[in-house]
C-alpha positions as CSV (number, residue, x, y, z in Angstrom):
1,M,0.0,0.0,0.0
2,N,1.3,3.5,-0.9
3,Q,-0.7,5.3,1.7
4,T,0.6,5.4,5.3
5,P,-1.4,8.2,7.1
6,D,-0.9,6.7,10.5
7,R,2.8,6.1,10.4
8,K,4.9,8.3,12.6
9,R,8.4,9.5,12.2
10,Q,11.2,10.2,14.7
11,K,11.0,13.9,15.4
12,R,13.2,16.6,16.8
13,S,12.1,17.7,20.2
14,K,9.7,20.7,19.9
15,K,10.2,23.5,22.4
16,A,7.3,25.5,20.9
17,V,5.3,25.8,17.8
18,A,6.6,28.8,15.9
19,S,4.9,30.3,12.9
20,I,7.1,30.7,9.9
21,T,8.1,34.3,9.8
22,A,6.0,36.5,7.5
23,G,8.0,38.6,5.1
24,S,8.8,39.2,1.6
25,L,11.3,37.8,-0.8
26,A,13.2,40.7,-2.4
27,V,14.2,39.1,-5.6
28,V,12.2,38.0,-8.7
29,L,14.1,36.4,-11.5
30,A,12.3,37.2,-14.8
31,G,11.6,34.5,-17.3
32,L,14.6,32.4,-18.1
33,A,16.7,34.4,-15.7
34,A,15.1,32.3,-13.0
35,V,16.5,29.0,-14.0
36,D,18.4,26.8,-11.6
37,A,22.1,26.2,-12.4
38,Y,21.4,22.7,-13.6
39,D,17.7,23.5,-12.9
40,V,17.8,24.7,-16.5
41,F,14.8,24.0,-18.6
42,P,15.4,20.6,-20.3
43,E,13.3,21.7,-23.3
44,L,15.8,24.3,-24.4
45,P,18.2,23.5,-27.2
46,G,21.6,22.3,-26.2
47,I,20.5,20.8,-23.0
48,L,20.9,17.1,-23.6
49,I,23.2,15.8,-21.0
50,T,24.9,12.5,-20.2
51,D,25.5,11.0,-16.9
52,P,28.0,11.5,-15.2
53,A,29.5,13.9,-17.7
54,I,27.3,16.9,-17.7
55,E,26.8,19.5,-20.3
56,V,24.3,22.2,-19.8
57,Q,23.2,25.4,-21.5
58,A,24.8,28.5,-20.0
59,V,23.0,29.8,-16.9
60,P,21.4,33.1,-17.4
61,A,22.7,36.0,-15.2
62,P,20.2,36.8,-12.5
63,H,18.4,40.2,-12.7
64,A,16.7,41.5,-9.6
65,Q,13.4,43.2,-9.4
66,A,11.6,44.3,-6.2
67,Q,8.3,42.6,-5.5
68,D,6.5,41.6,-2.4
69,V,5.3,38.0,-2.2
70,P,3.3,36.2,0.4
71,A,4.9,34.5,3.4
72,P,4.4,30.7,3.5
73,A,2.1,31.0,6.4
74,S,1.9,34.1,8.5
75,A,-0.1,32.3,11.1
76,L,-0.3,28.5,11.1
77,D,-3.7,27.3,12.1
78,D,-3.6,24.2,14.3
79,S,-7.4,24.1,14.3
80,A,-7.6,23.7,10.5
81,P,-8.7,20.2,9.4
82,V,-5.9,17.7,8.6
83,P,-6.5,16.3,5.1
84,T,-7.1,12.6,5.2
85,T,-7.8,11.8,1.5
86,I,-4.5,13.1,0.1
87,P,-3.6,9.5,-0.9
88,D,-6.5,9.4,-3.3
89,K,-5.4,12.7,-4.9
90,V,-1.8,11.8,-5.2
91,D,-2.4,8.3,-6.5
92,K,-4.8,9.7,-9.2
93,V,-2.0,12.0,-10.5
94,L,0.5,9.2,-10.4
95,S,-1.8,6.8,-12.3
96,E,-2.2,9.3,-15.1
97,S,1.6,10.0,-15.4
98,K,3.7,8.2,-18.0
99,V,6.7,8.4,-15.6
100,K,6.9,5.9,-12.8
101,G,9.2,5.5,-9.8
102,F,8.7,8.6,-7.7
103,G,9.8,8.9,-4.1
104,I,7.3,11.0,-2.1
105,E,6.6,12.0,1.4
106,I,3.9,14.5,2.5
107,R,3.5,15.5,6.1
108,D,1.4,17.8,8.2
109,G,3.6,20.8,9.0
110,L,2.6,21.1,12.7
111,S,1.9,17.6,13.9
112,D,4.5,15.8,11.7
113,E,1.8,13.2,10.8
114,V,2.7,11.4,7.6
115,L,-0.1,11.9,5.1
116,Y,1.4,10.1,2.2
117,A,4.6,8.1,1.6
118,K,5.9,6.2,-1.3
119,N,9.5,4.9,-1.6
120,E,10.2,7.7,0.9
121,T,13.3,6.1,2.5
122,K,15.2,5.4,-0.7
123,P,18.1,7.8,-1.2
124,R,18.1,9.5,-4.6
125,T,20.2,12.1,-6.5
126,P,18.5,15.3,-5.3
127,A,20.2,17.9,-7.6
128,S,19.8,21.4,-6.3
129,V,17.4,20.4,-3.6
130,T,20.7,19.7,-1.8
131,K,20.7,23.4,-1.1
132,V,17.9,23.0,1.4
133,L,20.3,21.0,3.7
134,T,23.2,23.5,3.1
135,A,20.9,26.5,3.9
136,S,19.6,24.8,7.0
137,A,23.1,24.1,8.3
138,A,24.2,27.6,7.6
139,L,21.3,29.1,9.6
140,L,21.9,26.7,12.5
141,T,25.7,26.9,12.8
142,I,26.6,30.4,11.6
143,G,23.5,32.2,12.6
144,G,21.1,34.2,10.4
145,E,22.3,37.6,11.7
146,E,26.0,37.0,11.2
147,R,27.9,38.7,8.3
148,L,31.1,37.9,6.4
149,R,33.9,40.5,6.6
150,T,36.4,41.5,3.9
151,T,39.4,43.3,5.4
152,T,42.6,45.1,4.7
153,E,45.6,44.9,7.1
154,F,48.9,46.8,7.1
155,D,52.4,45.5,7.8
156,P,54.6,48.4,8.8
157,A,57.8,46.4,8.4
158,T,57.3,46.1,4.6
159,S,54.7,48.8,4.1
160,T,52.4,46.1,2.7
161,V,48.6,46.2,2.6
162,T,47.0,42.7,2.6
163,L,43.5,42.3,1.2
164,T,42.0,39.3,3.0
165,G,39.0,37.4,1.7
166,G,36.4,36.6,4.3
167,G,34.0,34.4,2.3
168,D,31.9,37.1,0.8
169,S,31.2,35.8,-2.8
170,L,28.7,38.6,-3.3
171,L,31.1,41.5,-3.2
172,G,30.4,44.4,-5.5
173,A,33.1,46.1,-7.6
174,G,31.8,49.6,-6.7
175,E,30.6,51.3,-3.6
176,S,28.8,49.3,-0.9
177,Q,25.0,49.1,-1.4
178,P,23.4,48.7,2.1
179,G,20.0,47.8,0.5
180,A,21.4,45.0,-1.6
181,V,22.5,41.4,-1.0
182,N,24.6,41.1,-4.1
183,G,26.9,44.1,-3.7
184,H,26.1,44.8,-0.1
185,A,29.8,45.3,0.5
186,G,31.8,47.0,-2.2
187,L,35.5,47.0,-3.1
188,T,35.5,50.7,-4.0
189,T,34.3,51.5,-0.5
190,L,36.9,49.2,1.0
191,A,39.6,50.8,-1.0
192,Q,38.5,54.3,-0.1
193,E,38.4,53.5,3.6
194,T,41.8,51.8,3.4
195,A,43.3,54.8,1.7
196,A,41.8,57.2,4.3
197,S,43.3,55.0,7.1
198,L,46.7,55.0,5.4
199,K,46.7,58.7,4.9
200,S,45.9,59.3,8.5
201,Q,49.1,57.4,9.3
202,N,51.1,59.4,6.7
203,V,51.5,56.4,4.4
204,A,51.1,57.2,0.8
205,E,52.9,54.3,-0.9
206,V,52.4,50.6,-0.3
207,A,52.8,47.2,-1.8
208,L,49.8,44.9,-2.0
209,D,49.3,41.3,-1.1
210,L,46.3,38.9,-1.3
211,D,45.3,36.5,1.4
212,T,42.9,33.7,0.4
213,S,43.9,31.3,3.2
214,R,40.4,31.2,4.7
215,Y,39.7,28.3,2.3
216,T,42.1,25.4,2.0
217,G,42.6,22.5,-0.4
218,E,41.3,22.3,-4.0
219,D,39.0,25.1,-5.1
220,F,37.2,23.0,-7.7
221,S,35.6,19.6,-7.0
222,P,36.9,16.7,-9.0
223,G,33.2,15.8,-9.7
224,W,32.5,19.0,-11.6
225,E,33.2,19.9,-15.2
226,R,35.7,22.7,-15.9
227,S,33.7,23.6,-19.0
228,D,30.8,24.6,-16.7
229,I,32.8,27.6,-15.6
230,A,32.3,29.3,-19.0
231,K,28.7,28.2,-19.0
232,G,28.1,30.1,-15.7
233,V,27.2,27.1,-13.7
234,I,30.1,27.1,-11.2
235,A,33.4,28.8,-10.5
236,P,36.5,28.0,-8.4
237,I,35.4,28.4,-4.8
238,Q,37.6,31.1,-3.3
239,P,37.0,33.4,-0.3
240,L,37.1,36.6,-2.4
241,M,34.8,37.1,-5.3
242,I,32.9,39.8,-7.1
243,D,29.3,38.9,-8.0
244,T,29.9,35.2,-7.5
245,G,32.6,35.2,-10.1
246,Y,30.4,36.3,-13.0
247,V,32.3,38.0,-15.8
248,G,31.0,40.4,-18.5
249,S,28.3,43.0,-18.5
250,K,25.3,42.4,-16.2
251,D,23.1,43.6,-19.1
252,K,23.7,40.4,-20.9
253,D,21.3,37.5,-20.5
254,W,24.1,34.9,-20.4
255,R,27.4,35.2,-18.6
256,G,30.2,32.9,-17.8
257,R,32.2,32.9,-14.6
258,S,35.9,33.5,-13.9
259,E,38.6,30.9,-13.7
260,H,40.3,33.0,-11.0
261,P,37.7,35.1,-9.2
262,A,40.0,36.1,-6.2
263,K,42.6,37.4,-8.6
264,D,40.0,39.4,-10.5
265,A,38.7,41.0,-7.3
266,F,42.3,41.8,-6.2
267,A,42.8,43.6,-9.5
268,V,39.7,45.7,-8.9
269,F,40.8,46.6,-5.4
270,T,44.2,47.6,-6.6
271,K,42.7,49.9,-9.2
272,E,40.4,51.5,-6.7
273,L,43.1,52.0,-4.1
274,K,45.2,53.9,-6.7
275,A,42.2,55.9,-7.6
276,A,41.8,56.9,-3.9
277,G,45.3,58.4,-4.0
278,I,47.6,55.6,-2.8
279,T,50.7,54.7,-4.8
280,V,51.0,51.0,-5.3
281,T,54.5,49.5,-5.8
282,D,55.2,46.1,-7.3
283,D,57.3,44.7,-4.4
284,P,57.1,45.0,-0.6
285,K,60.0,46.9,0.9
286,P,61.1,48.1,4.4
287,A,59.5,51.4,5.5
288,Q,62.0,54.3,5.2
289,K,60.9,55.8,8.4
290,A,59.3,54.2,11.4
291,E,56.7,57.0,11.7
292,D,55.7,56.5,8.1
293,A,54.6,52.9,8.9
294,K,53.1,53.4,12.3
295,V,49.8,51.5,12.7
296,D,46.9,53.0,14.6
297,A,47.4,52.0,18.2
298,D,43.7,51.2,18.5
299,T,44.0,48.5,15.8
300,E,46.1,45.8,17.4
301,T,45.8,43.4,14.5
302,G,46.9,46.1,12.0
303,E,43.4,46.2,10.4
304,L,42.9,49.2,8.3
305,A,39.4,48.8,7.0
306,S,36.6,46.3,6.5
307,V,33.3,45.9,4.7
308,E,30.6,43.5,5.7
309,S,28.3,41.3,3.6
310,A,24.5,41.0,3.9
311,T,23.4,38.8,6.7
312,I,23.8,35.0,6.4
313,A,20.0,34.8,6.3
314,E,19.9,37.1,3.3
315,I,22.7,35.2,1.6
316,V,20.9,31.9,2.3
317,E,17.8,33.4,0.6
318,Y,19.8,34.5,-2.3
319,A,21.3,31.0,-2.7
320,L,17.9,29.4,-2.6
321,V,16.0,31.8,-4.8
322,H,18.7,32.1,-7.5
323,S,19.8,28.5,-6.9
324,D,23.3,29.8,-7.1
325,N,25.9,27.0,-6.9
326,V,28.8,29.2,-6.0
327,V,27.0,30.8,-3.0
328,A,25.9,27.3,-1.9
329,E,29.4,26.0,-2.0
330,V,30.7,29.0,-0.1
331,L,28.1,28.5,2.5
332,G,29.3,24.9,2.9
333,N,32.8,26.1,3.5
334,E,31.6,28.6,6.0
335,V,29.6,25.9,7.9
336,A,32.8,23.9,8.2
337,I,34.6,26.9,9.6
338,A,31.8,27.6,12.1
339,Q,32.3,24.0,13.3
340,G,36.0,24.4,13.8
341,E,36.9,22.5,10.6
342,P,38.9,23.8,7.6
343,G,36.9,25.8,5.1
344,S,37.2,23.4,2.2
345,L,35.1,21.7,-0.5
346,E,36.1,18.4,1.2
347,A,35.0,19.4,4.7
348,G,31.9,21.3,3.7
349,P,29.5,18.4,2.9
350,Q,30.4,16.5,6.1
351,A,30.1,19.7,8.1
352,V,26.6,20.3,6.7
353,L,25.5,16.8,7.8
354,A,27.1,17.1,11.2
355,A,25.3,20.4,11.8
356,L,21.9,18.9,11.0
357,A,22.6,15.6,12.9
358,D,22.0,17.5,16.2
359,S,18.5,18.3,15.1
360,V,17.2,15.6,12.8
361,D,17.9,12.0,11.8
362,L,19.3,12.2,8.3
363,G,19.4,8.4,7.8
364,K,21.5,7.4,4.8
365,T,22.0,10.9,3.4
366,H,25.4,11.3,1.6
367,L,26.8,14.5,0.2
368,E,29.7,15.0,-2.2
369,D,29.1,18.8,-2.5
370,T,26.8,21.4,-1.0
371,S,25.2,22.8,-4.2
372,G,23.8,19.6,-5.7
373,L,25.9,19.5,-8.9
374,S,27.2,16.0,-8.1
375,Y,25.2,12.9,-9.2
376,D,26.8,11.2,-6.2
377,N,24.7,13.2,-3.6
378,Q,22.1,10.9,-2.1
379,I,19.1,12.2,-0.1
380,S,15.8,10.5,0.5
381,P,12.4,12.2,0.5
382,H,12.0,11.3,4.1
383,D,15.2,13.1,5.1
384,L,14.4,16.2,3.2
385,T,10.9,16.4,4.6
386,T,12.3,16.0,8.1
387,I,14.3,19.1,7.6
388,L,11.3,21.0,6.3
389,Q,9.0,19.9,9.1
390,A,11.7,20.8,11.7
391,S,11.8,24.3,10.3
392,V,8.0,24.7,10.7
393,V,8.2,24.1,14.4
394,A,11.6,25.6,15.1
395,D,12.2,28.5,17.4
396,D,15.6,29.4,16.1
397,S,17.1,30.6,12.8
398,L,15.8,27.5,11.1
399,S,12.3,28.7,11.5
400,N,12.7,31.1,8.5
401,L,13.9,28.4,6.1
402,I,10.7,27.8,4.1
403,S,10.1,31.6,3.7
404,Y,13.4,31.8,1.9
405,L,12.4,29.3,-0.8
406,P,11.2,30.3,-4.3
407,V,7.5,31.1,-4.5
408,G,5.3,29.4,-7.1
409,G,4.5,31.7,-10.0
410,L,6.5,34.6,-8.5
411,T,10.1,34.1,-7.7
412,G,13.3,32.3,-8.6
413,T,13.2,28.9,-10.2
414,L,9.4,28.7,-9.6
415,T,8.7,31.9,-11.5
416,D,7.2,30.0,-14.5
417,R,5.6,27.2,-12.5
418,F,2.1,27.1,-10.9
419,T,1.2,30.3,-12.8
420,K,-2.1,28.9,-14.0
421,D,-3.3,27.6,-10.6
422,K,-4.7,30.4,-8.4
423,N,-4.4,28.4,-5.2
424,A,-0.8,27.2,-5.8
425,A,0.6,30.4,-7.1
426,G,1.9,32.4,-4.2
427,T,1.3,29.6,-1.6
428,V,3.9,27.0,-2.8
429,H,7.3,27.7,-1.4
430,A,9.7,25.1,-2.6
431,K,13.3,24.3,-3.8
432,T,13.6,22.9,-7.3
433,G,16.2,20.4,-8.4
434,T,17.0,19.3,-12.0
435,L,19.7,17.4,-13.7
436,S,19.4,15.7,-17.0
437,T,17.8,12.6,-15.5
438,V,16.5,14.1,-12.2
439,T,13.7,16.3,-11.1
440,S,12.9,17.2,-7.5
441,L,10.8,19.6,-5.5
442,A,10.7,20.1,-1.7
443,G,8.9,22.7,0.3
444,G,5.6,23.6,1.8
445,V,2.1,24.7,0.8
446,L,-1.0,25.9,2.5
447,D,-4.0,23.8,1.5
448,A,-7.4,25.1,0.7
449,D,-8.6,24.5,4.3
450,G,-5.7,26.4,5.8
451,R,-3.5,23.5,6.8
452,Y,0.2,23.8,6.2
453,L,1.8,20.8,4.5
454,V,5.4,20.0,3.8
455,F,6.5,17.7,1.0
456,T,9.3,16.2,-1.0
457,L,8.9,14.7,-4.4
458,Q,11.9,13.1,-6.2
459,I,12.7,11.0,-9.1
460,D,16.0,10.1,-10.7
461,D,17.2,7.9,-13.6
462,V,14.4,9.3,-15.8
463,D,14.7,9.0,-19.6
464,K,15.7,12.4,-20.9
465,D,12.8,12.5,-23.3
466,R,10.4,12.2,-20.3
467,I,11.9,14.7,-17.9
468,L,9.3,17.3,-18.7
469,E,6.5,14.8,-18.0
470,A,8.2,14.0,-14.7
471,R,8.3,17.7,-13.8
472,K,4.6,18.1,-14.8
473,T,3.7,15.2,-12.6
474,V,5.5,16.8,-9.6
475,D,3.7,20.1,-10.3
476,D,0.3,18.4,-10.6
477,I,0.7,16.7,-7.2
478,V,1.7,19.9,-5.5
479,A,-1.2,21.8,-7.1
480,A,-3.5,19.0,-5.9
481,L,-2.2,19.7,-2.3
482,A,-2.8,23.4,-2.7
483,N,-6.4,22.8,-3.9
484,C,-7.0,20.1,-1.3
485,G,-10.1,20.4,0.9
486,C,-9.4,16.8,1.7
487,R,-11.1,16.3,5.0
């Protein structure tokens, strides 16, 4: 039997029932600018992909537009009726689909009652739905209100200024923009403040150095394709980047990413420091006079200036809405650092799992990366739904998770989905996942009776010519939940 409405799952202890924070997502990706990086639309030309070698159409550059969207549930109603006939609705959609083999779990958001389950414990390739785990771990271990700092330091012995990357992959090339996430901290602002600090110490000429030691090991996973850098899918993961490593004009619909993002950012900083009136020499050299190299006594570490990123919560939302692989991998590195491990592509996946293990049972989940690019990632529908349900009843940073997901018919990778269903549009908050043979969707939806449901739907090893049918089946099931007055 597919339906298991009475089955219970091991739950995290619930301190209090917390409603998911009401708010608005700040970013809408228009049209194809909303596609996931590997959540690209399979029907587009040039998208046929082989497993494990992956070739995808270049990922469109994101373009932001301000738009308010509904929160997933501004007040969860525990008195709303729990739907009991969901199995009938789901099985009807599945029976009409030409694609078979889905893994599904649907639960009541508040009570954690399992309303439908089918192959729910089988681990599958999740694609970008992996980002749900990464985002959750970042919120729990780093904290939603924390920020990443990019700094400059001065060594008076050699009259050298060191630009130190602090993990902000969303640096802007210009002045800081306090109202933005991408570009919240700007290298022009950092250069100007660095120059002002140097001038206050009567230093007018310096050598420059770059410190990227925050991240260790290889900066590009052996499971990724180097050709995907030019396609805009991924970039080397370094702790200093401008605009997640994108290159070229932002006005273009399609942009690749850089092979050396930290070096590019360093070049921009150098140019801006010169523009701010500081002479930059090629080589470090001993200061001619001690007073010329005196560091401000109040700055024990020799720090000259710093700029801060948007909050981790805002960065998490950006990663989920844009499905940005670079940001997700950076977050994985930062989760590792927050747990006292090296910031590396090797440590990140294990750190994400370790962070979540304190809150939920992740069963047989296995991660090779924290973005979902790897076919070797394995997550079951049960484990994903466990994270989502935990966020509904959480009273910490995790409580905002679902509100950061793309919104059906409105934002991110769901911009063009659920647009024709008046109940699903605006009420489905979910993370998409697509590889050439994979389609996934995990999130939450408010049903027609006001009951909040969480769900995960996954299928992998799909014939490429049926991937669109598989995605349609997923959408039809979620739409059925949104329209469900299934008492």
